[in-house]
N, C-alpha and C positions, 0 to 999 in steps of 0.2 A: 201949387206949383213947387213940389216939393225936390231939390235935387241933392242926389247922396255921392261924394266921393269916397273911391278907399282908397289908401296907399298903406307901404311896410311892406307890400310885396314882395319877393325878390327868390337869387336859390342859394342854398344849405344844403349841408350836407348830415345826412342820416342821426339821429342823438341833438340838432341843432335846438333855436328858437325864434322863433320871430316874431313880430309883434306889428298886424294890421286896424290899422284909426280906417272909420269911415264917417267923416265930417258929414253934419246934414246942413242943406241950405238955408232954413227957418228951424225954429222953435219945434221938437214934433213929438209930444210927452205920451208920442206911440207904443208898443213893445217895435221892437227891433229885435235881427233876426241875422245872423251868417249861413250861406249857402255855400259849397262849393261844383261845378263840374267838371271832372278830367274827360278827357278827348275818346269819341263814342260814350259816351256815357249821360245819364240822363242829370241834370241839376238835383243836388242831392242835400238833406237837413245835417246843418252842423250848430248850431246854438243859437240859441233865442232866449231876451231879462225882456222881461217886465219893466211898465214905462217909469220906475222909481228903481227899479234893478235893485226890487226885493228877491224879483223870481227868477229862476234861470232855467234850462232845459239843455240837454247836450245829447247829441248820435252816441249810441253805446261804441262807437269805433273812434271818439273821440273824448270820453270821456274819461278824468284823472287825466288827463293832456293837455289839454286848451280848456281858455276861461273867459268867459265874456262878461264884460264890464262897459258902465255908461258913466260921464261925465254932462250931464243934463247943461248946466252952467257952459260948458260948452261947446251945447248940441251937437257929442261925441260919443261913436262907440269903440269899444276893442276887442279883438282878439288876442286874448293869447296863447300864444300855440308852441307848446313845449314837447319834446323826445319825438321830433319831426321823425317821422316814416317816412320810404317812395312814396309809398298807397295814399299819401297826403297830397301829392302832386297835382294841383286844378287850376284853375281858376277863381277864383273866391269872391266874391258877393253879399254887399247885405245889402237889407231890405226894407223898408217899414212893413209895420201890423194894422191894417186896417182898425183893433182895437188894444185898448191898452197889455194885454198879457201879446209874448212874439209862442207861437207856433209852429211845428213841423210840415206843417203843408201847406205850398206855396200856392194851393187861393188863397189864404190870407193877410196877403200881403198886397202893397200899392204900385209903391216906389221901390225900383231898382238900382244901385247903380251900376259903374260901364265893368268894374269885377279889375280886377289884381294878380295876376298872379303869381305862384309859389310851386317853388319846382324843387322836387329835396332828390339827391342821388345820393346812391347807397356807396 
């Protein structure tokens, strides 16, 4: 059983930055992903990273503003979020892929964290 715990959420003004962390309970050399869900909307893909950090992918809406990274020695995945916009407001979830690479499709993930709230005010 793998447990994922997100942290780092909070409230910021538009243009600000936050860094989210996702710590896994054990070593996981799987791909990892970040998703988000705003009120009344479906959970959507944000970013993904391969098992060794060599490959990353992003949703068009965050490309150039967000950066996903990982530190396998610490069993932790990060999401650095810069130039935040009010439309980035959501609960952010990290998830573990079933494979070595992440994916934009939620069905490829088997473990999910509890989520951390990010609120961006204008």
